[in-house]
Each structure stands twice: as structure tokens, then as C-alpha cells.
C-alpha positions in Angstrom: 69.6 85.8 115.4 69.6 87.4 118.9 72.4 87.5 121.2 71.1 84.5 123.3 70.9 82.4 120.1 74.4 83.4 119.1 75.8 82.5 122.5 74.0 79.1 122.4 75.2 78.4 118.7 78.7 79.3 119.7 78.7 77.0 122.7 77.1 74.3 120.8 79.8 74.4 118.1 82.5 74.6 120.9 80.9 71.6 122.5 80.8 69.6 119.2 84.5 70.4 118.7 85.2 69.1 122.4 83.3 65.9 121.7 85.1 65.3 118.6 88.4 65.7 120.3 87.3 63.3 123.0 86.4 60.7 120.4 89.6 61.1 118.5 91.7 60.9 121.7 89.7 57.7 122.8 90.4 56.2 119.4 94.0 56.9 119.6 94.3 55.5 123.1 92.3 52.2 122.1 94.8 51.8 119.0 97.7 52.4 121.4 96.3 49.8 123.9 95.9 47.2 121.3 99.6 47.8 120.3 100.7 47.5 123.9 98.9 44.2 124.2 100.8 42.8 121.1 104.2 44.3 122.1 106.8 43.2 124.7 106.1 44.0 128.2 109.6 45.4 128.5 109.3 48.3 126.2 111.4 50.5 128.4 114.6 49.2 126.7 113.5 50.0 123.2 116.3 51.8 121.6 113.9 53.1 119.0 112.6 56.3 120.7 109.6 56.8 122.8 108.3 53.8 124.7 104.7 52.7 124.5 104.2 53.4 128.1 105.2 57.0 127.5 103.0 57.3 124.7 100.2 55.8 126.7 100.8 58.2 129.5 100.7 61.2 127.1 97.5 60.1 125.4 95.7 59.3 128.6 96.6 62.9 129.8 95.3 64.4 126.6 92.2 62.4 126.7 91.6 63.6 130.4 92.0 67.1 129.2 89.6 66.7 126.2 87.1 65.2 128.7 87.4 68.2 131.0 86.8 70.7 128.2 83.6 68.7 127.2 82.4 68.8 130.9 83.1 72.5 130.8 81.2 73.0 127.7 78.2 71.1 129.1 78.3 73.1 132.3 78.4 76.5 130.2 75.4 75.3 128.2 73.5 74.4 131.5 74.4 77.9 132.8 73.1 79.6 129.6 69.8 77.6 130.0 69.4 78.8 133.6 70.3 82.4 132.5 73.4 82.4 134.5 76.0 82.3 131.7 78.3 85.2 131.7 78.0 85.8 135.4 80.8 85.1 137.9 80.0 82.2 140.2 82.1 83.8 142.9 81.1 87.4 143.0 77.9 87.2 140.9 79.2 90.1 138.6 79.3 90.1 134.8 82.3 88.4 133.1 83.4 90.9 130.5 82.5 89.7 126.9 86.3 89.8 125.9 87.0 87.3 128.5 84.3 85.0 127.4 85.6 85.2 123.7 88.9 84.0 125.0 87.5 81.3 127.3 83.9 80.7 126.5 83.5 78.2 129.3 84.8 80.6 131.9 82.9 80.4 135.1 84.5 83.3 137.1 85.8 86.8 136.3 89.6 87.4 136.2 89.5 89.1 139.6 87.9 86.2 141.2 90.1 83.8 139.2 
């Protein structure tokens, strides 16, 4: 397998994991939404710990984060297809491989932030 194929395989795997996270978060949010429909509208006074509203807010945030990761994975695969993966979108210079290992969807070098 050449370097390009290895990069693509790694990004495809990272995208698969991101899509899996999105699906899991969507399912969790759907489950909680159903629970909210059947619960009292006044869950803020529930003495039994965290409210359904707080759980919904947390899960919605986690879903938004998972969707953003999936978007970044798709964008990285597009850049790879155009031959631009690993190049900083700001200065055009190469992003060091160590930085891409840590953040494979990175669009800019550390200097450009």
C-alpha cells in the first residue's frame, strides 16, 4: 500500500468512526426526546438528580460535536482527493506529519492556527 492509499484508508476509518458516533448520538437524543414527551413538563423540580432538560442539552451538544467531526472527516477526504491534504489552507506550507497524526482532519499548521 502506498502513502496515498494509507492516508485514504486512515481517513476513511476515522470517518467511519465519526459516522458511528453521529448515529449513536442521534439514537440517544431520540430516546431522550421520547422520554421527555412522556415525562412531566416540570422536570426542573425533580429531586432525583439531573433533569431531562439538562440531559437533552448535553446530548444535543455531543451530537453537534460528532456532526462537526464528521464534516471535518469529509472535508479531509475531499482535500486528499484534490491533492491538498496535508497542506495548510492559510500559508500553503506542509503540515508536519506528527500534527496530522494527532489531528488527521487538521486544515492548518500550528503556526497559522
